[in-house]
Each structure stands twice: as structure tokens, then as C-alpha cells.
DSSP file (Angstrom, degrees, kcal/mol; ACC not computed):
  #  RESIDUE AA STRUCTURE BP1 BP2  ACC     N-H-->O    O-->H-N    N-H-->O    O-->H-N    TCO  KAPPA ALPHA  PHI   PSI    X-CA   Y-CA   Z-CA
    1    1 A X    >         0   0    0      0, 0.0     3,-1.3     0, 0.0    28,-0.0   0.000 360.0 360.0 360.0 -38.6    2.4    3.9   17.2
    2    2 A X  T 3   +     0   0    0      1,-0.2     0, 0.0     3,-0.0     0, 0.0   0.714 360.0  60.8 -68.7 -19.4    3.8    7.3   16.3
    3    3 A X  T 3  S+     0   0    0      2,-0.1    -1,-0.2    28,-0.0     2,-0.2   0.581  80.4 107.3 -84.3  -9.6    1.9    7.2   13.0
    4    4 A X    <   -     0   0    0     -3,-1.3     2,-0.7     1,-0.1     9,-0.1  -0.452  69.9-131.9 -72.4 139.1   -1.5    7.0   14.6
    5    5 A X        -     0   0    0      7,-0.2     2,-0.6    25,-0.2     7,-0.5  -0.828  26.1-162.8 -90.3 118.6   -3.7   10.1   14.4
    6    6 A X  E     -A   11   0A   0     -2,-0.7     2,-0.8     5,-0.1     5,-0.2  -0.900  12.8-166.3-109.2 119.9   -5.0   10.6   17.9
    7    7 A X  E >   -A   10   0A   0      3,-2.6     3,-3.0    -2,-0.6     2,-0.8  -0.879  61.9 -73.5-103.8  99.9   -8.0   12.9   18.5
    8    8 A X  T 3  S-     0   0    0     -2,-0.8    -2,-0.0     1,-0.3    -1,-0.0  -0.290 120.8  -3.3  50.7 -94.2   -8.0   13.5   22.2
    9    9 A X  T 3  S+     0   0    0     -2,-0.8     2,-0.4    -3,-0.0    -1,-0.3   0.458 122.4  76.6-105.8  -1.5   -9.3   10.1   23.5
   10   10 A X  E <   +A    7   0A   0     -3,-3.0    -3,-2.6     2,-0.0     2,-0.3  -0.857  43.5 158.9-117.6 145.7   -9.9    8.3   20.2
   11   11 A X  E     -A    6   0A   0     -2,-0.4     2,-0.5    -5,-0.2    -5,-0.1  -0.976  32.7-126.8-153.2 156.4   -7.7    6.7   17.6
   12   12 A X        -     0   0    0     -7,-0.5     2,-0.4    -2,-0.3    -7,-0.2  -0.925  26.5-177.7-109.7 126.7   -8.3    4.1   14.9
   13   13 A X        -     0   0    0     -2,-0.5     2,-0.4    -9,-0.1    17,-0.2  -0.986  17.5-144.9-126.4 130.1   -6.0    1.1   14.9
   14   14 A X  E     -B   29   0B   0     15,-2.5    15,-3.2    -2,-0.4     2,-0.3  -0.813  27.5-171.5 -95.3 133.6   -6.1   -1.7   12.3
   15   15 A X  E     -B   28   0B   0     -2,-0.4     2,-0.3    13,-0.2    13,-0.2  -0.788  23.0-161.4-126.6 164.9   -5.4   -5.1   13.7
   16   16 A X  E     -B   27   0B   0     11,-1.9    11,-2.8    -2,-0.3     2,-0.6  -0.960  16.9-144.0-144.1 128.3   -4.7   -8.7   12.7
   17   17 A X  E     -B   26   0B   0     -2,-0.3     2,-0.7     9,-0.2     9,-0.2  -0.838   9.0-160.0 -98.4 122.0   -5.0  -11.6   15.0
   18   18 A X  E     -B   25   0B   0      7,-3.6     7,-2.9    -2,-0.6     2,-0.6  -0.900  10.0-163.9-102.2 114.7   -2.4  -14.4   14.6
   19   19 A X  E     +B   24   0B   0     -2,-0.7     2,-0.3     5,-0.2     5,-0.2  -0.887  16.3 163.0-106.5 121.5   -3.7  -17.7   16.2
   20   20 A X        -     0   0    0      3,-3.0     3,-0.1    -2,-0.6    -2,-0.0  -0.770  52.1 -99.3-123.1 173.1   -1.2  -20.5   16.8
   21   21 A X  S    S+     0   0    0     -2,-0.3     3,-0.1     1,-0.2    -1,-0.0   0.895 122.0  30.7 -58.3 -41.6   -1.5  -23.5   19.0
   22   22 A X  S    S+     0   0    0      1,-0.2     2,-0.3    -3,-0.0    -1,-0.2   0.529 125.5  23.2-100.6  -7.1    0.6  -22.0   21.8
   23   23 A X        -     0   0    0     -3,-0.1    -3,-3.0     2,-0.0     2,-0.5  -0.996  50.1-146.7-159.6 150.5   -0.3  -18.2   21.4
   24   24 A X  E     -B   19   0B   0     -2,-0.3     2,-0.5    -5,-0.2    -5,-0.2  -0.988  29.0-171.3-115.5 119.1   -2.7  -15.7   20.2
   25   25 A X  E     -B   18   0B   0     -7,-2.9    -7,-3.6    -2,-0.5     2,-0.5  -0.947  11.7-153.2-119.9 131.2   -0.8  -12.5   19.0
   26   26 A X  E     -B   17   0B   0     -2,-0.5     2,-0.4    -9,-0.2    -9,-0.2  -0.898   9.4-163.1-104.5 124.0   -2.5   -9.3   18.0
   27   27 A X  E     -B   16   0B   0    -11,-2.8   -11,-1.9    -2,-0.5     2,-0.3  -0.888   7.1-152.5-107.1 136.6   -0.6   -7.1   15.5
   28   28 A X  E     -B   15   0B   0     -2,-0.4     2,-0.3   -13,-0.2   -13,-0.2  -0.855   9.6-170.5-113.2 146.0   -1.6   -3.4   15.1
   29   29 A X  E     -B   14   0B   0    -15,-3.2   -15,-2.5    -2,-0.3     3,-0.1  -0.963  27.9-133.3-135.1 149.1   -1.2   -1.1   12.1
   30   30 A X  S    S+     0   0    0     -2,-0.3     2,-0.3   -17,-0.2   -25,-0.2   0.815  88.1   5.3 -71.9 -31.7   -1.6    2.6   11.5
   31   31 A X  S  > S-     0   0    0    -17,-0.1     4,-1.7     1,-0.1     3,-0.2  -0.947  76.3-102.2-149.0 169.9   -3.7    2.2    8.3
   32   32 A X  H  > S+     0   0    0     -2,-0.3     4,-2.6     1,-0.2     5,-0.2   0.851 116.2  57.2 -62.3 -37.9   -5.4   -0.4    6.1
   33   33 A X  H  > S+     0   0    0     73,-0.4     4,-2.4     1,-0.2    -1,-0.2   0.890 105.2  50.6 -63.5 -39.7   -2.7   -0.3    3.5
   34   34 A X  H  > S+     0   0    0     -3,-0.2     4,-2.2     2,-0.2    -1,-0.2   0.908 111.8  47.8 -64.3 -41.9    0.0   -1.2    6.0
   35   35 A X  H  X S+     0   0    0     -4,-1.7     4,-2.5     2,-0.2    -2,-0.2   0.918 110.8  51.7 -65.2 -42.7   -2.1   -4.2    7.2
   36   36 A X  H  X S+     0   0    0     -4,-2.6     4,-1.9     1,-0.2    -2,-0.2   0.915 110.6  47.8 -60.2 -44.1   -2.8   -5.3    3.6
   37   37 A X  H  X S+     0   0    0     -4,-2.4     4,-2.8     2,-0.2    -1,-0.2   0.910 109.7  53.4 -63.3 -42.6    1.0   -5.2    2.8
   38   38 A X  H  X S+     0   0    0     -4,-2.2     4,-2.6     1,-0.2    -2,-0.2   0.923 108.8  49.3 -57.1 -46.2    1.7   -7.2    6.0
   39   39 A X  H  X S+     0   0    0     -4,-2.5     4,-0.7     1,-0.2    -1,-0.2   0.860 111.0  50.0 -65.5 -34.9   -0.7   -9.9    5.0
   40   40 A X  H >< S+     0   0    0     -4,-1.9     3,-0.7    -5,-0.2     4,-0.5   0.936 110.8  50.3 -62.8 -46.6    0.9  -10.0    1.5
   41   41 A X  H >< S+     0   0    0     -4,-2.8     3,-1.5     1,-0.3    -2,-0.2   0.918 109.7  48.3 -60.4 -45.9    4.3  -10.3    3.1
   42   42 A X  H 3< S+     0   0    0     -4,-2.6    -1,-0.3     1,-0.3    -2,-0.2   0.617  99.1  68.9 -75.6  -8.9    3.3  -13.2    5.5
   43   43 A X  T << S+     0   0    0     -3,-0.7     2,-0.3    -4,-0.7    -1,-0.3   0.651  81.0  96.8 -77.6 -14.0    1.7  -15.0    2.6
   44   44 A X  S X  S-     0   0    0     -3,-1.5     3,-2.1    -4,-0.5     2,-0.1  -0.583  91.4-104.2 -76.0 133.5    5.2  -15.6    1.2
   45   45 A X  T 3  S+     0   0    0     -2,-0.3    -1,-0.1     1,-0.3     3,-0.1  -0.372 106.3  17.6 -58.7 126.8    6.7  -18.9    2.0
   46   46 A X  T 3  S+     0   0    0      1,-0.2     2,-0.6    -4,-0.1    -1,-0.3   0.355  98.4 108.5  92.1  -5.5    9.3  -18.5    4.8
   47   47 A X    <   -     0   0    0     -3,-2.1    -1,-0.2    -6,-0.2     2,-0.1  -0.917  49.0-174.2-108.0 113.5    8.1  -15.0    5.9
   48   48 A X     >  -     0   0    0     -2,-0.6     4,-2.5    -3,-0.1     5,-0.2  -0.322  41.7 -91.0 -96.9-178.0    6.4  -15.1    9.2
   49   49 A X  H  > S+     0   0    0      1,-0.2     4,-2.4     2,-0.2     5,-0.2   0.888 124.4  50.9 -62.1 -41.4    4.6  -12.5   11.2
   50   50 A X  H  > S+     0   0    0      2,-0.2     4,-2.2     1,-0.2    -1,-0.2   0.896 111.6  47.1 -66.6 -38.8    7.7  -11.4   13.1
   51   51 A X  H  > S+     0   0    0      2,-0.2     4,-2.4     1,-0.2    -2,-0.2   0.906 111.8  51.2 -67.4 -40.8    9.7  -11.0    9.9
   52   52 A X  H  X S+     0   0    0     -4,-2.5     4,-2.1     1,-0.2    -2,-0.2   0.905 111.1  48.3 -61.0 -41.8    6.8   -9.1    8.3
   53   53 A X  H  X S+     0   0    0     -4,-2.4     4,-1.5     2,-0.2    -2,-0.2   0.896 110.2  51.9 -65.0 -41.0    6.7   -6.8   11.3
   54   54 A X  H  X S+     0   0    0     -4,-2.2     4,-1.6     1,-0.2    -2,-0.2   0.897 108.7  51.2 -62.9 -40.5   10.5   -6.3   11.2
   55   55 A X  H  X S+     0   0    0     -4,-2.4     4,-2.0     1,-0.2     3,-0.3   0.932 110.6  47.4 -62.9 -45.4   10.2   -5.3    7.5
   56   56 A X  H  < S+     0   0    0     -4,-2.1    -1,-0.2     1,-0.2    -2,-0.2   0.761 112.4  50.7 -68.9 -23.7    7.5   -2.7    8.2
   57   57 A X  H  < S+     0   0    0     -4,-1.5    -1,-0.2    -5,-0.2    -2,-0.2   0.760 109.8  51.2 -81.6 -25.6    9.5   -1.3   11.1
   58   58 A X  H  < S+     0   0    0     -4,-1.6     2,-0.3    -3,-0.3    -2,-0.2   0.931 123.0   4.9 -80.2 -48.2   12.7   -1.0    8.9
   59   59 A X  S  < S-     0   0    0     -4,-2.0    -1,-0.2    -5,-0.1     5,-0.0  -0.919  89.0 -85.7-135.7 162.6   11.3    0.9    5.9
   60   60 A X     >  -     0   0    0     -2,-0.3     4,-2.3     1,-0.1     5,-0.2  -0.249  35.4-116.7 -68.0 153.7    8.0    2.4    5.0
   61   61 A X  H  > S+     0   0    0      1,-0.2     4,-2.6     2,-0.2     5,-0.2   0.867 116.8  54.4 -56.4 -37.7    5.2    0.4    3.4
   62   62 A X  H  > S+     0   0    0      2,-0.2     4,-2.4     1,-0.2    -1,-0.2   0.896 108.4  48.7 -64.9 -39.4    5.4    2.5    0.3
   63   63 A X  H  > S+     0   0    0      2,-0.2     4,-2.4     1,-0.2    -2,-0.2   0.894 111.6  49.5 -66.6 -39.9    9.2    1.8    0.0
   64   64 A X  H  X S+     0   0    0     -4,-2.3     4,-2.3     2,-0.2    -2,-0.2   0.942 111.8  48.7 -62.0 -47.8    8.6   -1.9    0.4
   65   65 A X  H  X S+     0   0    0     -4,-2.6     4,-2.6     1,-0.2    -2,-0.2   0.922 112.9  46.8 -59.3 -46.5    5.9   -1.9   -2.2
   66   66 A X  H  X S+     0   0    0     -4,-2.4     4,-2.7     1,-0.2     6,-0.2   0.897 111.0  52.4 -63.8 -40.2    8.1    0.1   -4.7
   67   67 A X  H  X>S+     0   0    0     -4,-2.4     5,-2.7     2,-0.2     4,-0.9   0.897 112.0  46.0 -62.6 -40.2   11.1   -2.2   -4.1
   68   68 A X  H  <5S+     0   0    0     -4,-2.3     3,-0.4     3,-0.2    -2,-0.2   0.935 114.0  47.5 -68.8 -45.8    8.9   -5.3   -4.7
   69   69 A X  H  <5S+     0   0    0     -4,-2.6    -2,-0.2     1,-0.2    -1,-0.2   0.906 117.1  42.6 -62.3 -42.0    7.4   -3.8   -7.9
   70   70 A X  H  <5S-     0   0    0     -4,-2.7    -1,-0.2    -5,-0.2    -2,-0.2   0.603 111.3-120.1 -81.0 -10.7   10.8   -2.7   -9.3
   71   71 A X  T  <5 +     0   0    0     -4,-0.9     2,-2.0    -3,-0.4    -3,-0.2   0.810  49.1 167.7  76.5  29.6   12.5   -6.0   -8.2
   72   72 A X     >< +     0   0    0     -5,-2.7     4,-1.5    -6,-0.2     3,-0.3  -0.512   1.5 167.1 -80.5  75.6   14.9   -4.1   -6.0
   73   73 A X  H  >  +     0   0    0     -2,-2.0     4,-2.5     1,-0.2    -1,-0.2   0.881  69.4  58.5 -60.1 -42.5   16.2   -7.2   -4.2
   74   74 A X  H  > S+     0   0    0      1,-0.2     4,-1.1     2,-0.2    -1,-0.2   0.882 105.4  50.1 -58.8 -37.6   19.3   -5.5   -2.6
   75   75 A X  H  4 S+     0   0    0     -3,-0.3     3,-0.4     1,-0.2     4,-0.3   0.926 113.3  44.6 -65.7 -43.5   17.0   -3.0   -0.8
   76   76 A X  H >< S+     0   0    0     -4,-1.5     3,-1.2     1,-0.2    -2,-0.2   0.862 109.3  58.2 -66.9 -35.1   14.8   -5.7    0.6
   77   77 A X  H 3< S+     0   0    0     -4,-2.5     5,-0.3     1,-0.3    -1,-0.2   0.756  92.8  67.9 -67.7 -25.4   17.9   -7.7    1.6
   78   78 A X  T 3< S+     0   0    0     -4,-1.1    -1,-0.3    -3,-0.4     2,-0.3   0.678  78.2 100.6 -68.7 -16.1   19.1   -4.8    3.7
   79   79 A X  S X  S-     0   0    0     -3,-1.2     3,-2.0    -4,-0.3   -24,-0.1  -0.530  89.9-102.1 -73.6 134.1   16.3   -5.5    6.2
   80   80 A X  T 3  S+     0   0    0      1,-0.3    -1,-0.1    -2,-0.3     3,-0.1  -0.312 106.8  21.1 -58.3 130.8   17.4   -7.4    9.2
   81   81 A X  T 3  S+     0   0    0      1,-0.2     2,-0.6    -4,-0.1    -1,-0.3   0.384  97.3 109.0  92.4  -3.0   16.3  -11.1    8.9
   82   82 A X    <   -     0   0    0     -3,-2.0    -1,-0.2    -5,-0.3     2,-0.1  -0.925  47.1-172.5-111.6 115.0   16.0  -11.1    5.2
   83   83 A X     >  -     0   0    0     -2,-0.6     4,-2.5    -3,-0.1     5,-0.2  -0.315  42.4 -90.1 -93.3-178.4   18.6  -13.0    3.2
   84   84 A X  H  > S+     0   0    0      1,-0.2     4,-2.2     2,-0.2     5,-0.2   0.888 125.4  48.2 -62.6 -40.0   19.1  -13.1   -0.5
   85   85 A X  H  > S+     0   0    0      2,-0.2     4,-2.4     1,-0.2    -1,-0.2   0.920 113.2  47.3 -67.3 -43.4   16.8  -16.1   -1.1
   86   86 A X  H  > S+     0   0    0      2,-0.2     4,-2.6     1,-0.2    -2,-0.2   0.919 111.8  50.9 -63.5 -43.3   14.0  -14.6    1.0
   87   87 A X  H  X S+     0   0    0     -4,-2.5     4,-2.2     1,-0.2    -1,-0.2   0.914 112.1  46.6 -61.4 -43.6   14.3  -11.3   -0.8
   88   88 A X  H  X S+     0   0    0     -4,-2.2     4,-2.9    -5,-0.2    -1,-0.2   0.899 112.0  51.1 -65.1 -39.5   14.1  -13.0   -4.2
   89   89 A X  H  X S+     0   0    0     -4,-2.4     4,-2.8     2,-0.2     5,-0.3   0.899 108.7  51.3 -64.3 -41.2   11.2  -15.0   -3.1
   90   90 A X  H  X S+     0   0    0     -4,-2.6     4,-2.2     2,-0.2     5,-0.3   0.941 113.9  43.9 -60.3 -48.6    9.3  -11.9   -1.8
   91   91 A X  H  X S+     0   0    0     -4,-2.2     4,-2.2     1,-0.2     5,-0.2   0.939 115.1  48.9 -62.3 -47.6    9.8  -10.2   -5.2
   92   92 A X  H  < S+     0   0    0     -4,-2.9     4,-0.4     1,-0.2    -2,-0.2   0.908 118.3  37.9 -60.4 -45.3    8.9  -13.3   -7.2
   93   93 A X  H  < S+     0   0    0     -4,-2.8     4,-0.3    -5,-0.2    -1,-0.2   0.781 126.8  32.5 -81.2 -27.3    5.7  -14.0   -5.3
   94   94 A X  H  X S+     0   0    0     -4,-2.2     4,-2.8    -5,-0.3     5,-0.3   0.627  92.6  85.7-107.5 -14.4    4.4  -10.5   -4.7
   95   95 A X  H  X S+     0   0    0     -4,-2.2     4,-2.0    -5,-0.3     5,-0.2   0.926  96.4  41.5 -56.5 -50.1    5.6   -8.5   -7.7
   96   96 A X  H  > S+     0   0    0     -4,-0.4     4,-2.2    -5,-0.2    -1,-0.2   0.906 114.6  52.0 -65.3 -41.7    2.6   -9.4   -9.9
   97   97 A X  H  > S+     0   0    0     -4,-0.3     4,-1.9     1,-0.2    -2,-0.2   0.941 113.5  43.2 -59.6 -48.3    0.1   -9.0   -7.1
   98   98 A X  H  X S+     0   0    0     -4,-2.8     4,-1.3     1,-0.2    -1,-0.2   0.824 111.0  54.7 -71.0 -31.0    1.3   -5.6   -6.2
   99   99 A X  H  < S+     0   0    0     -4,-2.0    -1,-0.2    -5,-0.3    -2,-0.2   0.908 108.5  50.0 -65.7 -40.6    1.5   -4.5   -9.8
  100  100 A X  H  < S+     0   0    0     -4,-2.2    -2,-0.2     1,-0.2    -1,-0.2   0.904 108.6  52.1 -62.8 -41.7   -2.1   -5.5  -10.3
  101  101 A X  H  < S-     0   0    0     -4,-1.9    -1,-0.2    -5,-0.2    -2,-0.2   0.794 112.5-127.9 -67.6 -27.5   -3.2   -3.5   -7.2
  102  102 A X    ><  -     0   0    0     -4,-1.3     3,-1.3     1,-0.1     4,-0.2  -0.082  23.7 -75.3  97.1 161.6   -1.4   -0.4   -8.5
  103  103 A X  T 3  S+     0   0    0      1,-0.3     3,-0.3    -4,-0.1    -1,-0.1   0.725 127.4  48.0 -68.8 -22.8    1.1    2.0   -7.0
  104  104 A X  T >  S+     0   0    0      1,-0.2     3,-1.0    -3,-0.2    -1,-0.3   0.185  74.7 109.0-103.8  18.4   -1.4    3.8   -4.8
  105  105 A X  T <  S+     0   0    0     -3,-1.3    -1,-0.2     1,-0.3    -2,-0.1   0.751  79.1  51.5 -68.0 -21.9   -3.0    0.7   -3.3
  106  106 A X  T 3  S+     0   0    0     -3,-0.3     2,-0.7    -4,-0.2   -73,-0.4   0.614  88.6  92.4 -88.7 -12.0   -1.4    1.3    0.1
  107  107 A X    <   -     0   0    0     -3,-1.0     2,-0.3   -74,-0.1    -3,-0.0  -0.727  64.8-160.9 -85.7 117.9   -2.6    4.9    0.3
  108  108 A X        -     0   0    0     -2,-0.7     2,-0.3     1,-0.0    -2,-0.1  -0.740  25.8-103.9-100.0 147.9   -5.9    5.0    2.1
  109  109 A X        -     0   0    0     -2,-0.3     4,-0.2     1,-0.1    -1,-0.0  -0.516  25.0-138.4 -69.1 130.0   -8.3    7.9    1.9
  110  110 A X        +     0   0    0     -2,-0.3    -1,-0.1     2,-0.1     2,-0.1   0.480  65.6 118.5 -73.4   0.2   -8.1    9.9    5.1
  111  111 A X  S    S-     0   0    0      1,-0.1     2,-1.1     2,-0.0     3,-0.1  -0.422  77.4-112.8 -65.9 139.5  -11.9   10.4    5.2
  112  112 A X    >>  -     0   0    0     33,-0.3     4,-1.3     1,-0.2     3,-0.7  -0.631  31.1-168.3 -75.9 102.4  -13.3    8.8    8.4
  113  113 A X  H 3> S+     0   0    0     -2,-1.1     4,-2.8     1,-0.2     5,-0.2   0.780  80.3  63.8 -67.3 -27.2  -15.3    5.9    6.9
  114  114 A X  H 3> S+     0   0    0      2,-0.2     4,-2.6     1,-0.2    -1,-0.2   0.882 101.7  50.7 -66.3 -35.3  -17.1    5.2   10.1
  115  115 A X  H <> S+     0   0    0     -3,-0.7     4,-2.3     2,-0.2    -1,-0.2   0.935 112.7  47.0 -63.8 -45.7  -18.8    8.6   10.0
  116  116 A X  H  X S+     0   0    0     -4,-1.3     4,-2.2     1,-0.2    -2,-0.2   0.916 114.0  47.0 -61.0 -45.8  -19.9    8.0    6.5
  117  117 A X  H  X S+     0   0    0     -4,-2.8     4,-2.5     2,-0.2    -2,-0.2   0.891 112.0  49.9 -66.4 -40.9  -21.2    4.5    7.3
  118  118 A X  H  X S+     0   0    0     -4,-2.6     4,-2.4     2,-0.2    -1,-0.2   0.911 111.5  48.4 -64.5 -42.5  -23.1    5.7   10.4
  119  119 A X  H  X S+     0   0    0     -4,-2.3     4,-2.3     2,-0.2    -2,-0.2   0.916 112.1  49.3 -63.9 -43.1  -24.7    8.5    8.5
  120  120 A X  H  X S+     0   0    0     -4,-2.2     4,-2.3     1,-0.2    -2,-0.2   0.927 110.9  50.0 -61.5 -45.8  -25.7    6.1    5.7
  121  121 A X  H  X S+     0   0    0     -4,-2.5     4,-2.2     1,-0.2    -1,-0.2   0.909 110.6  49.9 -59.4 -43.7  -27.1    3.6    8.2
  122  122 A X  H  X S+     0   0    0     -4,-2.4     4,-1.4     1,-0.2    -1,-0.2   0.906 110.8  49.0 -63.2 -42.3  -29.2    6.4    9.9
  123  123 A X  H  <>S+     0   0    0     -4,-2.3     5,-2.2     2,-0.2     4,-0.2   0.880 110.6  50.3 -66.1 -38.1  -30.6    7.6    6.6
  124  124 A X  H ><5S+     0   0    0     -4,-2.3     3,-1.4     1,-0.2    -1,-0.2   0.898 108.8  52.4 -65.8 -40.0  -31.6    4.0    5.6
  125  125 A X  H 3<5S+     0   0    0     -4,-2.2    -1,-0.2     1,-0.3    -2,-0.2   0.811 103.2  58.7 -65.5 -28.6  -33.3    3.6    8.9
  126  126 A X  T 3<5S-     0   0    0     -4,-1.4    -1,-0.3    -5,-0.2    -2,-0.2   0.526 128.4 -99.5 -77.7  -5.3  -35.2    6.8    8.3
  127  127 A X  T < 5S+     0   0    0     -3,-1.4    -3,-0.2     1,-0.3     2,-0.2   0.482  75.7 139.1 105.2   3.6  -36.6    5.2    5.1
  128  128 A X      < -     0   0    0     -5,-2.2    -1,-0.3     1,-0.1     2,-0.1  -0.534  62.1 -98.7 -81.3 149.0  -34.4    6.6    2.4
  129  129 A X     >  -     0   0    0     -2,-0.2     4,-2.5     1,-0.1     5,-0.2  -0.434  27.8-132.6 -65.2 136.0  -33.1    4.3   -0.4
  130  130 A X  H  > S+     0   0    0      1,-0.2     4,-2.6     2,-0.2     5,-0.2   0.891 103.4  50.1 -59.5 -42.9  -29.6    3.2    0.2
  131  131 A X  H  > S+     0   0    0      2,-0.2     4,-2.2     1,-0.2    -1,-0.2   0.926 112.9  45.6 -64.8 -45.2  -28.3    4.0   -3.3
  132  132 A X  H  > S+     0   0    0      1,-0.2     4,-2.1     2,-0.2    -1,-0.2   0.910 114.0  49.3 -64.2 -41.7  -29.7    7.5   -3.2
  133  133 A X  H  X S+     0   0    0     -4,-2.5     4,-2.6     1,-0.2    -2,-0.2   0.895 109.7  52.1 -65.0 -40.1  -28.4    8.1    0.3
  134  134 A X  H  X S+     0   0    0     -4,-2.6     4,-2.7    -5,-0.2    -1,-0.2   0.915 108.7  50.2 -61.7 -43.4  -24.9    6.8   -0.7
  135  135 A X  H  X S+     0   0    0     -4,-2.2     4,-2.1     2,-0.2    -2,-0.2   0.935 112.8  45.9 -60.1 -47.4  -24.8    9.2   -3.7
  136  136 A X  H  X S+     0   0    0     -4,-2.1     4,-2.2     1,-0.2    -2,-0.2   0.921 113.6  48.8 -63.3 -45.3  -25.7   12.2   -1.6
  137  137 A X  H  X S+     0   0    0     -4,-2.6     4,-2.7     1,-0.2     5,-0.2   0.912 110.4  51.4 -62.6 -42.9  -23.2   11.3    1.2
  138  138 A X  H  X S+     0   0    0     -4,-2.7     4,-2.2     1,-0.2    -1,-0.2   0.898 109.7  50.0 -61.6 -40.1  -20.4   10.8   -1.3
  139  139 A X  H  X S+     0   0    0     -4,-2.1     4,-1.7    -5,-0.2    -1,-0.2   0.906 111.9  47.7 -63.4 -41.8  -21.1   14.2   -2.9
  140  140 A X  H  X S+     0   0    0     -4,-2.2     4,-2.8     1,-0.2    -2,-0.2   0.924 111.8  49.5 -65.2 -45.2  -21.0   15.8    0.5
  141  141 A X  H  < S+     0   0    0     -4,-2.7    -1,-0.2     1,-0.2    -2,-0.2   0.875 109.0  52.6 -64.0 -38.0  -17.8   14.1    1.5
  142  142 A X  H  < S+     0   0    0     -4,-2.2     3,-0.3    -5,-0.2    -1,-0.2   0.886 114.3  42.9 -64.5 -38.0  -16.1   15.1   -1.8
  143  143 A X  H  < S+     0   0    0     -4,-1.7     2,-0.3     1,-0.2    -2,-0.2   0.925 135.3   7.5 -73.3 -45.9  -17.0   18.7   -1.2
  144  144 A X     <  +     0   0    0     -4,-2.8    -1,-0.2    -5,-0.1    -2,-0.2  -0.748  62.9 157.3-144.5  89.5  -16.2   19.0    2.5
  145  145 A X    >   +     0   0    0     -2,-0.3     3,-0.5    -3,-0.3     2,-0.3   0.520  53.0  90.7 -92.8  -5.0  -14.5   16.0    4.1
  146  146 A X  T 3  S+     0   0    0      1,-0.2     3,-0.1   -35,-0.1   -35,-0.0  -0.700  96.8   1.2 -93.1 144.1  -12.9   17.9    7.0
  147  147 A X  T 3  S+     0   0    0     -2,-0.3     2,-0.7     1,-0.2    -1,-0.2   0.753  84.2 153.9  57.2  29.8  -14.7   18.3   10.4
  148  148 A X    <   -     0   0    0     -3,-0.5    -1,-0.2     4,-0.1     2,-0.2  -0.798  22.4-169.8 -91.7 117.1  -17.7   16.3    9.3
  149  149 A X     >  -     0   0    0     -2,-0.7     4,-2.5    -3,-0.1     5,-0.2  -0.550  37.8-106.8 -92.9 168.5  -19.5   14.7   12.2
  150  150 A X  H  > S+     0   0    0      1,-0.2     4,-2.5    -2,-0.2     5,-0.2   0.923 121.6  51.3 -59.4 -43.6  -22.2   12.2   11.8
  151  151 A X  H  > S+     0   0    0      2,-0.2     4,-2.5     1,-0.2    -1,-0.2   0.926 110.9  46.2 -61.0 -47.6  -24.8   14.7   12.8
  152  152 A X  H  > S+     0   0    0      1,-0.2     4,-2.5     2,-0.2     5,-0.2   0.917 112.8  50.9 -61.2 -43.6  -23.6   17.4   10.3
  153  153 A X  H  X S+     0   0    0     -4,-2.5     4,-2.2     1,-0.2    -1,-0.2   0.901 111.4  47.1 -63.1 -41.8  -23.4   14.8    7.5
  154  154 A X  H  X S+     0   0    0     -4,-2.5     4,-2.8     2,-0.2    -1,-0.2   0.924 111.6  51.0 -65.9 -44.4  -27.0   13.6    8.2
  155  155 A X  H  X S+     0   0    0     -4,-2.5     4,-1.5     1,-0.2    -2,-0.2   0.930 113.5  44.1 -59.0 -47.0  -28.3   17.2    8.3
  156  156 A X  H  X S+     0   0    0     -4,-2.5     4,-1.2     1,-0.2    -1,-0.2   0.904 113.9  50.9 -65.2 -40.9  -26.7   18.1    5.0
  157  157 A X  H  X S+     0   0    0     -4,-2.2     4,-1.1    -5,-0.2     3,-0.4   0.900 106.2  54.6 -64.7 -40.8  -27.9   14.8    3.4
  158  158 A X  H  < S+     0   0    0     -4,-2.8     3,-0.3     1,-0.2    -1,-0.2   0.861 106.3  52.4 -61.6 -35.2  -31.5   15.4    4.6
  159  159 A X  H  < S+     0   0    0     -4,-1.5    -1,-0.2     1,-0.2    -2,-0.2   0.817 113.7  44.3 -68.3 -29.7  -31.5   18.8    2.8
  160  160 A X  H  <        0   0    0     -4,-1.2    -2,-0.2    -3,-0.4    -1,-0.2   0.548 360.0 360.0 -94.3  -8.5  -30.3   17.1   -0.4
  161  161 A X     <        0   0    0     -4,-1.1    -1,-0.2    -3,-0.3    -2,-0.1   0.453 360.0 360.0 -91.7 360.0  -32.6   14.1   -0.4
């Protein structure tokens, strides 16, 4: 909760709904990378949602990812609820997946994608080609990604199309 960026009344929370016979549980994450790592963790045999949550609460997602990639079983084992066999299984099952994704796969771009998507949708509705509009929007976001509202982004894009 403390990692969420809150703008007055709004915040973006990434969720995952775990449905079981006896309960529906909603898990919340500060960013997409944290949710992705959680889903990787619970895909490991013997690691459930509560254990995955405990792991993410104990050390940062980046530290977990590095420990798995480097095969640092003792670090993973220090997390409450993770024994030697579970730690080895996590490394064994996730090491290749996380290596393929790369070291920065958990770092998400801080640009507000909903602003970008809304602007693109508006330009397409106005009759502009999606590919051309996407290129222009991407150029604008690369130049000035701070304080861009949907309206500002559309105005600048219209001047460049």
C-alpha cells in the first residue's frame, strides 16, 4: 500500500483474483512487474498465494528476481514459510523463465498508459490511422512524459498529424 503513487483521489492498483471453491480472494500490487513476479511464484509447485504474498512482503521484487536468477537459495530460504526444498524448487522452476525475460522485466515504465491509450482511441475515432497516431503519440511521450493529460496529448498529436 505504501508503494502506491496517489494523486489526490486517484491511484492505480494492479490486482489478481484467486478463485477457490470456498473463497474469492483479491490480491493487490503496486505495479505490473510485482504482479507478474507473484504469478510466476505461485506457478511453482508447493507455492500458494499466501506464500507468494509473504515473499513479496519480505524482500523487494527486484531482490527476489535477482536471487532466483543467481540461484541464491539461502536468501530465498530466509523468507518466512520457505524451506530448503521450496527455495530450491523456486530457483529450479523460475531461473530460466526470469533469465529469458531479462533483469529489467519487473521495472515498468512510469508513463501513465491509460492517458496514452485514451488519446490513441480518441484520434482513431476522429478518423486518423491507428499506426500513424501511435507513432506520433509515442514521440510526444518520449519528449515530455510528465504532466501529460489526455487533452494535452491529443492537442499536440493533432498538430503533428
